C-alpha positions as protocol buffer text, in pm:
chain_id: "A"
residue {
  index: 1
  type: MET
  ca { x: -3645 y: 12516 z: -4225 }
}
residue {
  index: 2
  type: ARG
  ca { x: -3699 y: 12538 z: -3853 }
}
residue {
  index: 3
  type: ILE
  ca { x: -4074 y: 12497 z: -3890 }
}
residue {
  index: 4
  type: VAL
  ca { x: -4021 y: 12177 z: -4090 }
}
residue {
  index: 5
  type: GLU
  ca { x: -3787 y: 12046 z: -3821 }
}
residue {
  index: 6
  type: ASP
  ca { x: -3999 y: 12153 z: -3522 }
}
residue {
  index: 7
  type: TRP
  ca { x: -4353 y: 12091 z: -3649 }
}
residue {
  index: 8
  type: SER
  ca { x: -4296 y: 11797 z: -3886 }
}
residue {
  index: 9
  type: PRO
  ca { x: -4576 y: 11891 z: -4130 }
}
residue {
  index: 10
  type: ASP
  ca { x: -4721 y: 11647 z: -4384 }
}
residue {
  index: 11
  type: ALA
  ca { x: -4686 y: 11902 z: -4665 }
}
residue {
  index: 12
  type: VAL
  ca { x: -4553 y: 12252 z: -4731 }
}
residue {
  index: 13
  type: LEU
  ca { x: -4655 y: 12524 z: -4975 }
}
residue {
  index: 14
  type: VAL
  ca { x: -4349 y: 12702 z: -5117 }
}
residue {
  index: 15
  type: ASP
  ca { x: -4322 y: 13014 z: -5329 }
}
residue {
  index: 16
  type: ILE
  ca { x: -4042 y: 12964 z: -5582 }
}
residue {
  index: 17
  type: LEU
  ca { x: -3962 y: 13337 z: -5589 }
}
residue {
  index: 18
  type: MET
  ca { x: -3909 y: 13432 z: -5225 }
}
residue {
  index: 19
  type: PRO
  ca { x: -3733 y: 13761 z: -5140 }
}
residue {
  index: 20
  type: ASP
  ca { x: -3471 y: 13617 z: -4904 }
}
residue {
  index: 21
  type: ARG
  ca { x: -3427 y: 13263 z: -5031 }
}
residue {
  index: 22
  type: ASP
  ca { x: -3459 y: 13062 z: -5350 }
}
residue {
  index: 23
  type: GLY
  ca { x: -3762 y: 12833 z: -5329 }
}
residue {
  index: 24
  type: LEU
  ca { x: -3594 y: 12548 z: -5520 }
}
residue {
  index: 25
  type: ASN
  ca { x: -3306 y: 12543 z: -5273 }
}
residue {
  index: 26
  type: PHE
  ca { x: -3557 y: 12540 z: -4988 }
}
residue {
  index: 27
  type: ILE
  ca { x: -3726 y: 12236 z: -5143 }
}
residue {
  index: 28
  type: MET
  ca { x: -3396 y: 12051 z: -5179 }
}
residue {
  index: 29
  type: ASP
  ca { x: -3299 y: 12135 z: -4820 }
}
residue {
  index: 30
  type: THR
  ca { x: -3632 y: 12010 z: -4684 }
}
residue {
  index: 31
  type: ARG
  ca { x: -3594 y: 11687 z: -4883 }
}
residue {
  index: 32
  type: HIS
  ca { x: -3268 y: 11622 z: -4699 }
}
residue {
  index: 33
  type: LEU
  ca { x: -3458 y: 11650 z: -4370 }
}
residue {
  index: 34
  type: ARG
  ca { x: -3760 y: 11443 z: -4475 }
}
residue {
  index: 35
  type: ASP
  ca { x: -3768 y: 11279 z: -4814 }
}
residue {
  index: 36
  type: SER
  ca { x: -4137 y: 11189 z: -4768 }
}
residue {
  index: 37
  type: LEU
  ca { x: -4243 y: 11553 z: -4724 }
}
residue {
  index: 38
  type: ARG
  ca { x: -4496 y: 11662 z: -4985 }
}
residue {
  index: 39
  type: VAL
  ca { x: -4417 y: 11994 z: -5148 }
}
residue {
  index: 40
  type: ILE
  ca { x: -4650 y: 12220 z: -5344 }
}
residue {
  index: 41
  type: ALA
  ca { x: -4444 y: 12476 z: -5535 }
}
residue {
  index: 42
  type: MET
  ca { x: -4601 y: 12786 z: -5686 }
}
residue {
  index: 43
  type: SER
  ca { x: -4511 y: 13136 z: -5788 }
}
residue {
  index: 44
  type: GLY
  ca { x: -4691 y: 13458 z: -5852 }
}
residue {
  index: 45
  type: GLY
  ca { x: -4389 y: 13598 z: -6030 }
}
residue {
  index: 46
  type: GLY
  ca { x: -4349 y: 13860 z: -5758 }
}
residue {
  index: 47
  type: ARG
  ca { x: -4683 y: 14018 z: -5852 }
}
residue {
  index: 48
  type: LEU
  ca { x: -5040 y: 13991 z: -5735 }
}
């Protein structure tokens, strides 16, 4: 979240299955900061 606030990127790439935080909640939180932020959501299912 801090990077979105400090750097003000045009887009973010988010893993849905993050170890410390749910990616969908992260997306919703970033939308509250900047509703125009483009989000690319993906997941490897915790595997490579």
